[in-house]
Steps between C-alpha positions, in 0.01 A plus 500: 500500500610176660637258246296193446818289524524564868154359560432239237846369405475211748724260309862514381538564133590150417159380620334739252646300218390174651152643548458586135644173380249317731224728367569396140538134587181493709292658221649264238447198720141603573410519128689178434290294745173674382551511127793269438715754318820672616671705225208740431441601864868529564546742211184685594619541854851620392335763276288633790781476760670839421169684535408308822839572655478868406151528646592301813811692601345840400195421714694379801782756502336815359119485494425362845705766693282769320188302591601473869570875509160586347654662197219382271573714194861383474385143565235507226725680248797263554269195498347606168841570349663176619198293393515659152877421466458146637212420258685643200791272582270209540328565162837548320639174643184310404496624146878496417615200722210280610303469168814444278643248744181294474480538117202730487459688162285782638599840370717694736372841618738786452649642820327832452157331492577305823600800706211711377222264605503514884142376540577176308817457713320539825210276417711217350814505712429666832386180674797298383749767590367563852399148598853411621568837673179469696588147613857612582366792706274269697791262573728791606229651725440165672873453555535855634210446738653171631842669541341792685309263725819306575683826573231622735496162680881518538475850636227391744708200605809716558287748706359214705845360568625837622190555711505150648863542599418827664219341694722216615771746607245680724465191714873481583542825706203432730601146562875559540454802734285308744713186488829686555341677794414164652849365436655805660284462812605137534866580452497767770388253770722220367191282431563131401240559227733743317673229290172332399350838413801593294474171312136556420568857394778374272261246341243774441755734347622227275145437394436868426815553306503183292138385479288810483633600160345189359141510373396210720631284781376171644242493781749326720740790467228753578383290795853488641533880453178558694608258773839679546327837504249384764777357715680837499182690584425261787838591646407861480152472667562206728211343689264794454439404142311191384597391151351199319623395162345197335544375144363211308642484144497181296776604267759733657692506165231696332593864425391827655606861464755590761434745789125542443412298815781652703366851445160399634657345813722798548192724487331288769792565740523864406133584544400234744764366733705816538195709577303267726606557861302202623548141370537526122425193294592421141370192320652406161359229278633369166328210332366355186122499512249426237783487243609848603804625688376709792694725733331669793639720764291603808620744761347684792517869525467749785148510623496877540551548123158475340596649165781429263733762658791271442416511124519126473309507178688796353845441646800428281494127600166409361536733207823311424324164532205603282727627224728193512205269468371707205834479325580136563158341509275728275142380514620185678464594866256628750596734791264560792577748779265490799517758770297419813474703818777300669678323216638504148488211258668471161396210277680423166382236260721398203386257233707179518582473132606859470876536547671822578543682170848543370502877468 
């Protein structure tokens, strides 16, 4: 049987002493403000205290484990025995301590008569003995529930952090592979664009290594990242690709989760520009509209593909975006994916007052 201490002993031992001192003081103060007396309730409480402590600790540390395990016979037997012992102690303390301390001249019952009248003990002392244990049990259960809730939230938070880092890391290989290929092509022909391309790549790498581990970045930083990325892709595709990037943001210092937008843009190039042998076109729009932050990416796709053979909806890119939005903006965003016969469109709406969660 698991010891009750491992489950219900939620406070260090020193706090147990403080709890019982507070219990006595609270009861005494309550009677004082209602009846205007202090000595009698204090003595009365001290007489019941040993029985209440016995019942409380016995219930928490021994009875409840049997109850949770469904061992009803042992639970009932121990409960009856502990209740009998606790009420005997309560009756003895009342007769031999409480009444003499207050000057009562009532005849004292002999010990044998006290321990052989269980029905009288239960009817007269059961409520007073178990009132404090029941209240204590309720307090402990509430605290355990709150601690367990906090623990589960922490576990969820840690899981989300690990998952979000993994999702962010998935962006890096795709992006870096394409960009390094572009840079290699420029270097082989000694292009004057090599230095500018290297500088933009350096800026992007710095952003990824130092900014992406943060829960949020400013919109201006994300806009700069997108602009650098688009410049690198324009070098790769040249004049055969039409790219339009417009943004209208009132406060570029407001925060946004890093790399969510980049993944969508990267997908547009992967499934649109790289597959369209004609004149591919990508339109990107970022703006504040109707008090929302909206991001939309439109790209053409090969006309001969009438179904989602490229798995645009199911690919790792959009799966990544969907999961990131769920983690960082739970119930605070809207994601629309439209697949036409000749185009794809991704539309993300994020509530303006909802910052990226620090997870």
